[in-house]
Residue frames as a rotation matrix with the C-alpha (Angstrom) as fourth column:
MET 1
0.320 0.393 -0.862 1.90
0.916 -0.360 0.176 -0.69
-0.241 -0.846 -0.476 -12.99
ASP 2
0.227 -0.181 0.957 1.83
0.421 -0.868 -0.264 3.05
0.878 0.463 -0.121 -13.60
GLU 3
0.248 -0.187 -0.950 3.51
0.952 -0.135 0.275 5.29
-0.180 -0.973 0.145 -11.06
SER 4
0.291 -0.228 0.929 4.18
0.304 -0.899 -0.316 8.93
0.907 0.374 -0.192 -10.40
ILE 5
-0.028 -0.358 -0.933 6.10
0.991 -0.131 0.021 10.89
-0.130 -0.925 0.358 -7.79
THR 6
0.384 0.199 0.902 5.22
0.366 -0.929 0.050 14.52
0.848 0.311 -0.430 -7.16
LYS 7
-0.522 -0.615 -0.591 7.50
0.817 -0.162 -0.553 16.45
0.244 -0.771 0.588 -4.82
LEU 8
0.633 0.774 0.013 5.83
0.702 -0.581 0.411 19.06
0.326 -0.251 -0.912 -2.64
ASP 9
0.243 -0.524 0.817 7.23
-0.063 -0.849 -0.525 22.49
0.968 0.076 -0.239 -1.82
ALA 10
0.669 0.105 0.736 6.96
-0.705 -0.223 0.673 21.71
0.235 -0.969 -0.075 1.90
GLY 11
-0.323 -0.922 0.213 9.53
-0.946 0.324 -0.033 18.91
-0.038 -0.212 -0.976 1.51
GLY 12
-0.116 0.358 0.926 7.22
-0.270 0.886 -0.376 15.94
-0.956 -0.293 -0.006 1.21
ALA 13
-0.842 -0.091 -0.532 5.96
-0.540 0.168 0.825 14.02
0.015 0.982 -0.191 -1.81
VAL 14
0.275 0.901 0.335 2.94
-0.682 0.428 -0.593 12.20
-0.678 -0.065 0.733 -3.14
VAL 15
-0.843 -0.519 -0.140 3.63
-0.493 0.643 0.586 8.79
-0.215 0.563 -0.798 -4.67
THR 16
0.227 0.973 0.037 0.88
-0.780 0.204 -0.591 7.16
-0.583 0.106 0.806 -6.73
PHE 17
-0.924 -0.355 0.144 0.68
-0.213 0.788 0.578 3.66
-0.319 0.503 -0.803 -8.18
GLU 18
0.130 0.971 -0.199 -2.15
-0.881 0.021 -0.473 2.57
-0.456 0.236 0.858 -10.49
LEU 19
-0.923 -0.377 -0.074 -2.82
-0.368 0.813 0.451 -0.98
-0.110 0.444 -0.889 -11.57
VAL 20
0.080 0.943 -0.324 -5.64
-0.940 0.180 0.290 -3.04
0.332 0.282 0.900 -12.99
ILE 21
-0.770 -0.242 0.590 -6.50
-0.502 0.801 -0.327 -6.19
-0.394 -0.548 -0.738 -11.09
ASN 22
-0.499 0.575 -0.649 -8.44
-0.491 0.429 0.758 -8.99
0.714 0.697 0.068 -12.77
ALA 23
-0.707 0.377 -0.599 -10.82
0.679 0.600 -0.424 -9.52
0.200 -0.706 -0.679 -9.86
ALA 24
0.275 0.911 0.307 -14.08
0.635 -0.412 0.654 -8.06
0.722 0.015 -0.692 -8.61
ASN 25
-0.087 -0.205 0.975 -14.01
-0.348 -0.911 -0.222 -4.87
0.933 -0.359 0.008 -6.57
THR 26
0.715 0.477 0.512 -15.48
-0.631 0.125 0.765 -6.67
0.301 -0.870 0.390 -3.55
GLU 27
0.839 -0.458 -0.294 -12.77
0.485 0.874 0.022 -9.36
0.247 -0.161 0.956 -3.67
VAL 28
-0.111 -0.908 0.403 -9.99
0.457 -0.407 -0.791 -6.78
0.882 0.097 0.460 -3.74
PHE 29
0.082 0.208 0.975 -11.58
-0.630 -0.747 0.212 -4.83
0.772 -0.631 0.070 -0.88
GLU 30
0.958 0.285 -0.021 -11.77
-0.183 0.669 0.720 -8.03
0.220 -0.686 0.693 1.16
LEU 31
0.386 -0.897 -0.215 -8.00
0.751 0.441 -0.491 -8.47
0.535 0.028 0.844 0.73
LEU 32
-0.376 -0.513 0.771 -7.57
0.068 -0.846 -0.530 -4.97
0.924 -0.147 0.353 2.18
THR 33
-0.222 0.459 0.861 -10.04
-0.788 -0.604 0.119 -5.20
0.574 -0.652 0.495 5.04
THR 34
0.904 0.427 0.025 -9.94
-0.355 0.715 0.602 -8.70
0.239 -0.553 0.798 6.53
ASN 35
0.265 -0.843 0.468 -7.15
-0.755 0.120 0.644 -10.40
-0.599 -0.525 -0.605 8.46
ALA 36
0.335 -0.100 0.937 -7.40
0.369 0.929 -0.033 -13.44
-0.867 0.357 0.348 6.18
GLY 37
0.907 0.043 0.418 -7.06
0.411 -0.300 -0.861 -11.15
0.089 0.953 -0.290 3.16
LEU 38
0.738 -0.660 0.140 -4.17
-0.671 -0.740 0.050 -9.13
0.071 -0.131 -0.989 4.58
ALA 39
0.350 -0.611 0.710 -2.30
-0.330 0.629 0.704 -12.33
-0.876 -0.481 0.019 5.47
LYS 40
0.665 -0.026 0.746 -2.13
0.599 0.616 -0.512 -13.16
-0.446 0.788 0.425 1.75
TRP 41
0.516 -0.446 0.731 -0.15
0.616 -0.400 -0.679 -10.07
0.595 0.801 0.068 0.78
PHE 42
-0.165 -0.577 0.800 0.98
-0.331 -0.732 -0.595 -8.10
0.929 -0.363 -0.070 3.87
ASN 43
0.253 0.375 -0.892 1.08
0.486 0.747 0.453 -10.39
0.836 -0.548 0.007 6.89
GLU 44
-0.760 -0.509 -0.404 2.40
0.606 -0.329 -0.724 -7.72
0.236 -0.795 0.559 9.27
LEU 45
-0.768 0.555 0.320 -0.92
-0.544 -0.829 0.132 -5.84
0.338 -0.073 0.938 9.03
GLU 46
-0.700 0.649 -0.297 -4.06
0.710 0.677 -0.195 -6.69
0.074 -0.347 -0.935 10.99
ILE 47
-0.144 0.753 0.642 -7.47
0.032 -0.645 0.763 -5.11
0.989 0.131 0.068 11.23
GLY 48
-0.990 -0.092 -0.106 -7.98
0.114 -0.083 -0.990 -3.70
0.082 -0.992 0.093 14.72
GLU 49
-0.178 0.973 -0.150 -11.41
0.430 -0.060 -0.901 -2.19
-0.885 -0.224 -0.407 14.16
LEU 50
-0.706 -0.058 0.706 -12.85
0.708 -0.096 0.700 -1.65
0.027 0.994 0.109 10.70
GLY 51
0.444 0.895 0.049 -14.72
0.896 -0.443 -0.026 1.55
-0.001 0.055 -0.998 9.89
ALA 52
0.506 -0.181 0.844 -14.30
0.283 -0.889 -0.360 5.30
0.815 0.421 -0.399 9.58
ASP 53
0.573 -0.282 0.769 -13.22
-0.749 -0.562 0.352 5.60
0.333 -0.777 -0.533 13.23
GLY 54
0.991 -0.130 0.040 -11.32
0.109 0.934 0.341 2.32
-0.082 -0.333 0.939 13.26
TYR 55
0.341 -0.938 -0.055 -7.66
-0.880 -0.340 0.332 1.37
-0.330 -0.065 -0.942 13.04
LEU 56
0.751 -0.298 -0.589 -5.19
-0.094 0.835 -0.542 -1.12
0.653 0.462 0.600 11.66
LEU 57
0.767 -0.569 0.297 -2.33
-0.306 0.082 0.948 -2.70
-0.564 -0.818 -0.112 13.56
PHE 58
0.448 -0.745 -0.494 1.24
-0.570 0.188 -0.800 -3.11
0.689 0.640 -0.341 12.34
VAL 59
0.998 -0.028 0.051 2.62
-0.017 0.698 0.716 -6.21
-0.055 -0.716 0.696 14.03
MET 60
0.295 -0.954 0.046 6.24
-0.890 -0.292 -0.349 -5.63
0.347 0.062 -0.936 15.02
THR 61
-0.904 -0.368 -0.218 6.28
-0.247 0.865 -0.436 -8.70
0.349 -0.340 -0.873 17.28
PRO 62
-0.262 0.861 -0.436 3.38
0.577 0.502 0.645 -10.68
0.774 -0.082 -0.628 18.76
GLU 63
-0.037 0.203 -0.979 3.66
0.975 -0.209 -0.080 -8.45
-0.221 -0.957 -0.190 21.84
GLU 64
-0.481 -0.233 -0.845 4.30
0.173 -0.970 0.169 -5.13
-0.859 -0.064 0.507 20.05
LYS 65
-0.132 0.535 0.834 1.69
0.991 0.076 0.108 -3.74
-0.006 0.841 -0.540 17.70
ILE 66
-0.911 -0.187 -0.368 1.53
0.180 -0.982 0.054 -0.18
-0.372 -0.017 0.928 16.37
THR 67
0.054 0.998 0.036 -1.94
0.701 -0.012 -0.713 1.34
-0.711 0.064 -0.700 16.03
MET 68
-0.952 -0.297 0.078 -2.58
0.247 -0.591 0.768 3.11
-0.181 0.750 0.636 12.71
PRO 69
-0.286 0.914 -0.289 -5.84
0.013 -0.298 -0.955 5.11
-0.958 -0.276 0.073 12.65
ILE 70
-0.264 0.342 0.902 -8.09
0.954 0.233 0.191 4.77
-0.145 0.910 -0.388 9.63
ARG 71
-0.673 -0.065 -0.737 -8.41
0.101 -0.995 -0.005 8.18
-0.733 -0.078 0.676 7.95
GLY 72
-0.353 0.611 -0.708 -10.75
-0.925 -0.341 0.166 7.28
-0.140 0.714 0.686 5.14
PHE 73
-0.877 0.111 0.468 -13.20
0.074 0.993 -0.097 4.42
-0.475 -0.051 -0.878 4.73
GLU 74
-0.031 0.878 -0.479 -15.87
-0.955 -0.168 -0.245 3.72
-0.295 0.449 0.843 2.11
PRO 75
0.079 0.076 0.994 -16.95
-0.152 0.986 -0.063 0.06
-0.985 -0.147 0.089 1.76
ASN 76
0.344 -0.052 0.938 -15.69
0.742 0.627 -0.237 -1.52
-0.576 0.777 0.254 -1.48
ARG 77
0.869 0.027 0.495 -14.24
0.374 -0.691 -0.618 1.83
0.325 0.722 -0.611 -2.52
LYS 78
0.250 -0.776 0.579 -11.59
-0.300 -0.631 -0.715 3.32
0.921 0.005 -0.391 -0.20
LEU 79
0.826 -0.166 -0.539 -9.31
0.562 0.322 0.762 2.54
0.047 -0.932 0.359 2.72
ALA 80
0.226 -0.779 0.586 -6.81
-0.045 -0.609 -0.792 5.13
0.973 0.152 -0.173 3.98
PHE 81
0.900 0.048 -0.433 -4.78
0.415 0.206 0.886 4.95
0.132 -0.977 0.165 7.16
ALA 82
0.721 -0.681 0.126 -1.85
-0.682 -0.666 0.300 6.53
-0.120 -0.303 -0.945 8.98
TRP 83
0.754 -0.633 -0.176 1.57
0.529 0.744 -0.409 5.11
0.390 0.215 0.895 8.14
ASP 84
-0.302 -0.767 -0.566 3.87
0.950 -0.288 -0.118 6.56
-0.072 -0.574 0.816 10.79
GLN 85
-0.469 0.108 -0.876 3.84
0.158 -0.966 -0.204 10.32
-0.869 -0.234 0.436 10.01
ASP 86
-0.918 0.050 -0.393 2.48
-0.392 -0.242 0.887 9.67
-0.051 0.969 0.242 6.52
GLU 87
0.027 0.954 0.298 -0.76
-0.533 0.266 -0.803 8.37
-0.846 -0.137 0.516 5.03
VAL 88
-0.978 -0.209 0.018 -1.51
-0.103 0.553 0.827 5.58
-0.183 0.807 -0.562 2.57
ALA 89
-0.077 0.992 -0.095 -4.74
-0.635 -0.122 -0.762 5.18
-0.768 0.002 0.640 0.62
PHE 90
-0.901 -0.012 0.433 -6.22
0.283 0.741 0.609 2.44
-0.328 0.671 -0.665 -1.53
GLU 91
-0.200 0.868 -0.455 -9.00
-0.646 -0.466 -0.604 3.53
-0.737 0.173 0.654 -3.90
LEU 92
-0.734 0.026 0.679 -10.92
0.343 0.877 0.337 0.97
-0.587 0.480 -0.652 -5.94
ASN 93
-0.139 0.713 -0.688 -12.97
-0.795 -0.494 -0.352 1.50
-0.590 0.498 0.635 -9.07
ALA 94
-0.007 0.227 0.974 -14.73
0.344 0.915 -0.211 -1.35
-0.939 0.333 -0.084 -10.88
THR 95
-0.511 -0.210 -0.834 -13.95
-0.647 -0.545 0.534 -1.06
-0.566 0.812 0.143 -14.59
ALA 96
-0.260 0.495 -0.829 -15.81
-0.639 0.556 0.532 -4.25
0.724 0.668 0.172 -15.56
ALA 97
0.735 0.671 -0.099 -17.46
-0.387 0.534 0.751 -7.19
0.557 -0.514 0.653 -13.80
ASN 98
0.860 -0.469 -0.201 -14.14
0.488 0.644 0.589 -8.76
-0.147 -0.605 0.783 -12.81
ARG 99
-0.084 -0.891 0.446 -11.72
0.788 -0.333 -0.517 -5.88
0.610 0.309 0.730 -13.26
THR 100
0.818 0.273 -0.506 -10.76
0.555 -0.605 0.571 -3.33
-0.150 -0.748 -0.646 -10.65
LYS 101
0.204 -0.749 0.630 -8.58
0.259 -0.579 -0.773 -0.27
0.944 0.321 0.076 -11.04
LEU 102
0.614 -0.135 -0.778 -6.57
0.785 0.000 0.620 0.23
-0.084 -0.991 0.106 -7.85
THR 103
0.328 -0.542 0.774 -5.05
0.022 -0.815 -0.580 3.62
0.944 0.208 -0.255 -7.15
PHE 104
0.540 -0.284 -0.792 -2.60
0.838 0.270 0.474 3.52
0.080 -0.920 0.384 -4.25
THR 105
0.450 -0.351 0.821 -1.27
0.002 -0.919 -0.394 6.79
0.893 0.178 -0.413 -2.84
VAL 106
0.179 -0.475 -0.862 1.40
0.983 0.122 0.137 7.47
0.040 -0.872 0.488 -0.24
GLN 107
0.732 0.021 0.681 1.53
0.060 -0.998 -0.035 11.00
0.678 0.066 -0.732 1.10
LEU 108
0.034 -0.829 -0.559 4.99
0.932 0.228 -0.281 11.58
0.361 -0.511 0.780 2.54
THR 109
0.925 0.283 -0.254 5.10
0.367 -0.840 0.400 14.50
-0.100 -0.463 -0.881 4.99
ALA 110
0.459 -0.854 -0.245 8.89
-0.762 -0.520 0.386 14.56
-0.457 0.010 -0.890 4.60
ILE 111
0.789 -0.330 -0.518 11.32
-0.182 0.680 -0.710 12.69
0.587 0.655 0.476 2.37
THR 112
0.534 -0.608 0.587 13.74
-0.720 0.036 0.693 10.76
-0.442 -0.793 -0.419 4.57
GLU 113
-0.540 -0.800 -0.262 16.45
-0.839 0.487 0.245 8.14
-0.068 0.352 -0.934 4.03
HIS 114
-0.702 0.314 0.639 13.76
0.002 0.899 -0.439 5.54
-0.712 -0.307 -0.632 4.75
SER 115
0.105 0.849 -0.518 11.29
-0.614 -0.355 -0.705 6.81
-0.783 0.392 0.483 2.11
PRO 116
-0.175 -0.168 -0.970 12.78
-0.954 0.274 0.125 4.86
0.245 0.947 -0.208 -0.85
ARG 117
-0.983 -0.179 -0.041 12.62
-0.158 0.937 -0.313 1.65
0.094 -0.301 -0.949 1.21
ASP 118
-0.446 0.890 0.094 8.96
-0.067 0.072 -0.995 2.23
-0.892 -0.450 0.027 2.09
ILE 119
0.194 0.531 -0.825 8.03
-0.857 -0.317 -0.406 3.00
-0.477 0.786 0.393 -1.52
SER 120
-0.545 -0.463 -0.699 9.92
-0.741 0.656 0.143 -0.08
0.392 0.595 -0.701 -2.77
GLY 121
-0.953 0.216 0.212 8.12
0.026 0.757 -0.653 -2.19
-0.301 -0.616 -0.728 -0.18
TRP 122
-0.088 0.977 -0.192 4.73
-0.328 -0.211 -0.921 -0.82
-0.941 -0.018 0.339 -1.21
HIS 123
-0.076 -0.011 -0.997 5.55
-0.997 -0.019 0.077 -1.49
-0.020 1.000 -0.010 -4.87
ILE 124
-0.841 -0.310 -0.444 6.23
-0.336 0.942 -0.020 -5.14
0.424 0.132 -0.896 -4.07
CYS 125
-0.768 0.619 0.162 3.23
0.066 0.328 -0.942 -5.42
-0.637 -0.713 -0.293 -1.73
LEU 126
0.028 0.800 -0.599 0.97
-0.744 -0.383 -0.547 -4.15
-0.667 0.462 0.585 -4.51
LYS 127
-0.347 -0.218 -0.912 2.33
-0.826 0.531 0.188 -6.87
0.444 0.819 -0.365 -6.82
LYS 128
-0.996 -0.004 -0.091 1.59
0.044 0.857 -0.514 -9.43
0.080 -0.516 -0.853 -4.09
LEU 129
-0.436 0.894 -0.104 -1.91
-0.248 -0.230 -0.941 -7.98
-0.865 -0.385 0.322 -3.64
GLN 130
0.020 0.409 -0.912 -2.57
-0.985 -0.149 -0.089 -8.18
-0.172 0.900 0.400 -7.37
ALA 131
-0.661 -0.340 -0.669 -1.29
-0.498 0.866 0.052 -11.76
0.561 0.368 -0.742 -7.58
SER 132
-0.936 0.334 0.111 -3.39
0.085 0.521 -0.849 -12.81
-0.341 -0.786 -0.516 -4.56
ALA 133
-0.186 0.923 -0.338 -6.54
-0.531 -0.384 -0.755 -11.25
-0.827 0.040 0.561 -6.02
GLU 134
0.171 0.187 -0.967 -5.93
-0.981 0.126 -0.149 -13.02
0.094 0.974 0.205 -9.33
GLY 135
0.911 0.257 0.324 -5.33
-0.330 0.923 0.197 -16.41
-0.249 -0.286 0.925 -7.71
LYS 136
0.580 -0.796 -0.175 -1.60
0.121 0.296 -0.947 -16.37
0.806 0.528 0.268 -8.45
THR 137
0.699 -0.455 -0.551 1.51
0.632 0.033 0.775 -16.28
-0.334 -0.890 0.310 -6.32
TYR 138
0.717 -0.571 0.400 4.20
-0.180 -0.706 -0.685 -13.64
0.673 0.419 -0.609 -6.24
ASP 139
0.579 -0.600 -0.552 7.57
0.809 0.504 0.302 -14.54
0.097 -0.622 0.777 -4.80
PHE 140
0.893 -0.320 -0.316 9.59
-0.158 -0.881 0.446 -11.81
-0.421 -0.349 -0.837 -3.13
ASN 141
0.586 -0.735 0.341 12.73
0.735 0.304 -0.607 -11.11
0.342 0.606 0.718 -5.08
LYS 142
0.445 -0.465 -0.765 15.54
0.571 -0.511 0.643 -9.35
-0.690 -0.722 0.038 -3.22
ALA 143
-0.632 -0.701 0.329 17.24
0.687 -0.311 0.657 -8.28
-0.359 0.641 0.678 -6.46
GLU 144
-0.102 0.689 0.717 14.01
0.737 -0.432 0.520 -6.65
0.668 0.582 -0.464 -7.63
PHE 145
0.776 0.379 -0.504 13.68
0.630 -0.507 0.588 -4.87
-0.033 -0.774 -0.632 -4.28
GLU 146
-0.009 -0.875 -0.484 17.27
0.609 -0.389 0.692 -3.58
-0.793 -0.288 0.536 -4.47
SER 147
-0.666 -0.172 0.725 16.67
0.734 -0.319 0.599 -2.33
0.129 0.932 0.339 -8.01
LEU 148
0.343 0.872 0.348 13.49
0.669 -0.487 0.561 -0.53
0.659 0.040 -0.751 -6.95
PHE 149
0.617 -0.171 -0.768 15.25
0.670 -0.397 0.627 0.90
-0.412 -0.902 -0.130 -3.89
ALA 150
-0.493 -0.868 -0.063 18.04
0.651 -0.416 0.635 2.39
-0.577 0.272 0.770 -6.07
LYS 151
-0.444 0.426 0.789 15.46
0.720 -0.355 0.596 3.77
0.533 0.833 -0.149 -8.50
TYR 152
0.626 0.780 0.011 13.44
0.601 -0.491 0.630 5.50
0.497 -0.388 -0.776 -5.77
GLN 153
0.208 -0.657 -0.725 16.60
0.732 -0.387 0.561 6.82
-0.649 -0.647 0.400 -4.08
LYS 154
-0.757 -0.531 0.381 17.44
0.637 -0.470 0.611 8.52
-0.145 0.705 0.694 -7.37
GLU 155
-0.193 0.779 0.597 13.90
0.637 -0.364 0.680 9.81
0.747 0.511 -0.426 -7.97
LEU 156
0.806 0.510 -0.301 13.68
0.539 -0.422 0.729 11.25
0.245 -0.749 -0.615 -4.45
ASN 157
0.374 -0.769 0.518 17.25
-0.184 -0.609 -0.772 12.63
0.909 0.193 -0.369 -4.61
ILE 158
0.948 -0.126 0.291 18.42
-0.260 0.215 0.941 10.66
-0.181 -0.968 0.171 -1.56
GLU 159
0.170 -0.967 -0.191 22.21
-0.932 -0.094 -0.350 10.51
0.320 0.237 -0.917 -1.26
LYS 160
0.744 0.046 -0.667 23.58
-0.017 0.999 0.050 7.00
0.668 -0.026 0.744 -1.15
């Protein structure tokens, strides 16, 4: 997985991950835009209403769900939505019949103490997404998460 972090003068940052998934574009998009698909790699997310004016739900508890407006939607190509004060975007490009290049971007409006945790979580979620699309399993590894967390703390200059 390729990644880059670009700090912005206004205090935020843009974090980009790129990976190639050995699955058709439509299959990857289905994992992003259906509840059955989301359950395979990010079970706290649900589709509220799909479309350019739609929204996703972040399930805190069965009774508490946070609405996250969709900010960009192109079938089989792009899904972007609000993530608290930030925005995340998934862009898909078919590179062959069963290969998809996924570009994932997080636009951080401000770098906070929580930012390295979010980025580490997205890194692991993307690995789970890739594994799900390729018919494999990915087991969460706390040691890997802690290593990623320390790495992103350093890259974002967050004091420990």
